[in-house]
C-alpha positions in Angstrom: -10.4 -1.9 -0.2 -13.6 -1.6 1.8 -14.0 1.6 3.8 -15.7 0.1 6.8 -13.7 0.4 10.0 -10.9 2.2 8.2 -9.0 5.3 9.3 -9.1 7.9 6.6 -7.4 11.3 6.1 -8.9 13.8 3.6 -7.0 17.1 2.9 -9.0 20.1 1.7 -12.0 18.6 3.6 -13.7 21.9 4.6 -15.6 22.2 1.3 -16.1 20.9 -2.2 -14.8 17.5 -3.2 -13.0 17.0 0.1 -16.2 17.5 2.0 -18.0 15.1 -0.3 -15.4 12.5 0.2 -15.4 12.9 4.0 -19.2 12.6 4.2 -19.2 9.5 1.9 -16.4 7.7 3.7 -18.3 8.3 7.0 -21.4 6.9 5.5 -19.4 3.8 4.4 -18.7 3.1 8.0 -15.1 4.4 8.3 -13.8 4.1 11.8 -12.6 7.7 11.8 -12.4 10.4 9.1 -9.8 13.0 9.7 -10.8 16.3 8.1 -7.6 18.2 7.4 -7.7 21.8 6.1 -6.0 25.1 6.6 -9.6 26.4 7.3 -9.9 24.7 10.6 -13.4 26.1 11.4 -14.7 24.7 8.1 -13.0 21.3 8.8 -14.6 21.2 12.2 -18.0 21.8 10.8 -17.6 18.8 8.5 -16.0 16.7 11.2 -18.7 17.5 13.7 -21.4 16.6 11.1 -20.0 13.2 10.4 -18.5 12.2 13.8 -14.9 12.7 12.6 -12.0 14.7 13.7 -10.6 18.0 12.4 -7.0 19.0 12.2 -5.4 22.2 10.8 -3.0 21.5 8.0 -1.5 23.8 5.4 -0.5 21.4 2.6 1.9 23.9 1.1 4.2 23.1 4.0 5.8 19.7 4.3 6.2 20.1 8.1 2.5 20.5 8.4 1.8 17.3 6.5 4.4 15.2 8.3 3.2 16.6 11.7 -0.4 15.8 10.8 0.4 12.3 9.7 2.4 11.6 12.9 -0.4 13.1 15.1 -3.1 10.9 13.5 -1.0 7.8 13.7 -0.1 8.5 17.3 -3.5 9.6 18.7 -6.0 7.9 16.4 -4.4 4.9 14.7 -2.7 3.8 11.5 -3.9 5.6 8.4 -5.5 3.1 6.0 -6.5 5.6 3.2 -4.8 9.0 2.6 -6.6 11.3 0.2 -4.4 14.1 -1.1 -7.3 16.2 -2.3 -6.4 19.9 -1.5 -5.7 21.9 -4.6 -6.0 25.4 -6.1 -6.7 27.0 -9.5 -4.5 29.6 -11.0 -5.5 31.2 -14.3 -3.0 32.6 -16.8 -0.2 31.6 -19.1 3.5 31.4 -19.0 3.6 35.1 -17.9 1.9 34.1 -14.6 4.2 35.5 -11.8 6.8 33.1 -10.5 5.4 33.2 -7.0 2.0 32.0 -8.3 3.6 29.2 -10.2 5.5 28.2 -7.1 2.4 28.3 -4.9 0.3 26.1 -7.2 3.2 23.7 -7.6 3.6 23.3 -3.9 -0.2 22.8 -3.3 -1.2 20.7 -6.4 2.0 18.6 -6.7 4.4 18.8 -3.8 1.7 18.3 -1.2 1.1 14.9 -2.7 4.8 14.1 -2.9 5.2 15.0 0.8 2.1 13.0 1.8 3.5 9.9 0.1 6.9 10.5 1.5 5.6 10.4 5.1 2.7 7.9 4.9 3.8 5.3 2.4 6.7 3.9 4.5 4.3 3.5 7.5 1.8 1.7 5.3 4.4 -0.6 3.8 5.7 -1.5 7.3 2.3 -2.8 8.3 1.5 -4.6 5.0 -0.3 -2.0 2.9 -2.5 1.0 2.5 -4.2 3.2 -0.1 -3.6 6.6 -1.7 -6.3 8.6 -3.4 -4.8 11.7 -5.2 -7.1 14.3 -6.6 -5.9 15.6 -10.0 -8.3 16.7 -12.7 -9.3 15.9 -16.3 -6.9 18.8 -17.0 -4.1 16.4 -16.0 -5.1 14.1 -18.9 -6.3 16.7 -21.4 -5.0 20.1 -20.3 -6.8 23.4 -19.5 -7.3 26.3 -21.8 -6.6 29.6 -20.1 -4.8 28.1 -17.1 -1.3 26.9 -17.8 -0.3 26.6 -14.1 -3.4 24.4 -13.5 -3.0 22.2 -16.5 0.8 21.7 -16.0 0.5 20.9 -12.2 -2.4 18.5 -12.8 -0.4 16.7 -15.4 2.4 16.3 -12.8 -0.2 15.1 -10.3 -1.3 12.3 -12.7 2.4 11.4 -13.4 3.1 11.2 -9.7 0.2 8.9 -9.1 1.3 6.6 -12.0 4.8 6.5 -10.5 3.5 5.6 -7.0 1.3 2.9 -8.4 4.0 1.2 -10.4 6.6 1.6 -7.7 4.7 0.5 -4.6 1.9 -1.7 -6.0 4.0 -4.9 -5.2 4.3 -3.7 -1.6 0.6 -3.5 -1.0 0.0 0.1 -1.8 -3.2 0.8 -3.8 -3.4 4.1 -5.7 -6.2 5.9 -7.5 -6.1 9.2 -9.2 -9.3 11.3 -9.4 -9.7 13.2 -12.7 -13.1 14.9 -12.9 -14.1 17.8 -15.1 -16.2 20.5 -13.5 -17.4 19.8 -9.9 -19.6 22.2 -8.0 -17.2 23.9 -5.5 -15.7 27.2 -4.5 -13.1 26.7 -7.3 -15.8 26.5 -10.0 -18.1 29.2 -8.6 -18.8 31.7 -11.3 -17.6 29.3 -14.0 -20.8 27.4 -14.7 -20.6 28.2 -18.4 -17.0 27.4 -18.8 -15.2 24.9 -21.0 -14.7 22.6 -18.0 -18.5 22.4 -17.6 -19.4 21.5 -21.2 -20.2 18.0 -20.1 -22.1 19.1 -17.0 -21.1 20.1 -13.5 -21.2 17.2 -11.0 -22.0 17.5 -7.3 -19.2 16.5 -4.9 -21.4 13.5 -3.8 -21.3 12.2 -7.4 -17.5 12.3 -7.4 -17.3 10.7 -4.0 -19.5 7.8 -5.2 -17.0 7.2 -8.1 -14.1 7.3 -5.7 -15.6 4.7 -3.4 -16.2 2.4 -6.2 -12.6 2.8 -7.5 -11.1 2.2 -4.1 -13.3 -0.9 -3.7 -12.1 -2.3 -7.0 -8.6 -0.9 -6.7 -9.1 0.9 -10.0 -6.3 3.5 -10.8 -8.2 6.0 -12.9 -11.3 7.6 -11.5 -13.4 9.4 -14.2 -16.7 10.7 -12.8 -17.2 12.3 -16.3 -17.0 9.1 -18.5 -16.6 11.3 -21.6 -13.0 12.0 -20.5 -12.0 8.5 -21.6 -13.2 9.2 -25.1 -11.3 12.4 -25.2 -8.1 10.6 -24.0 -8.5 8.1 -26.8 -9.0 10.8 -29.4 -5.9 12.5 -28.1 -3.7 9.4 -28.4 -5.1 8.4 -31.8 -4.3 11.7 -33.5 -2.4 14.2 -31.4 -2.4 16.9 -34.1 -6.1 16.7 -34.6 -6.6 16.8 -30.9 -4.4 19.9 -30.6 -6.5 21.5 -33.4 -9.6 20.8 -31.4 -8.1 22.4 -28.3 -7.0 25.4 -30.3 -10.7 25.8 -31.3 -11.7 25.6 -27.6 -9.0 28.1 -26.7 -10.4 30.6 -29.3 -13.8 30.2 -27.7 -12.9 30.0 -24.0 -9.4 31.4 -23.7 -9.0 33.4 -20.6 -11.8 31.5 -18.8 -11.7 28.4 -16.7 
């Protein structure tokens, strides 16, 4: 898919990867980039800078997502690309309070379920569309010191796989973004963490990788190419990989 003259929605667009995506899509000539975020002022700043539109949306609420999709389709036009990008980080293990597990589950996973639930039928009815879901390298490899994050990002990858295999024959393209550390509010103060061992990318670098993946309809987006090598090591010898992750846990446990 080419981005020129497309209508695009980006959730979590007020900062970080979301802002980088919105800026890059606008530079690619998108007809309109809708910047959705619970931080409406931040979304407006991004939208004003790129000539897009801002809309308030709390992705932890299905009603907000369905209302936002309906509003965009009614007032702006059919959504060609929906980027479920909003996400949060929760540190801790299995003793993390239930309410924190529930919140990260709703934001990192269910928001993507709800977006697909409400936008995919519309896309299929008009012959196709595209979904870009932001997960993380943690969804492929896991995350020391952050069970809720690693678990929900695995679920995000699994959902993207299911969407691709279920709706691909109906014209729906799917890409899943799995970076390591990216400079954002989420990674502020964690510049020396395990996630940054292979370097911390700028949001613009990640947006570049996403545009190329969408253009070529590639499923897996790996701005840090080393992640593919780690995946291969994991599948070749799971026990050895677990041993390596235990070593990282001893070194970085309790940190991002």
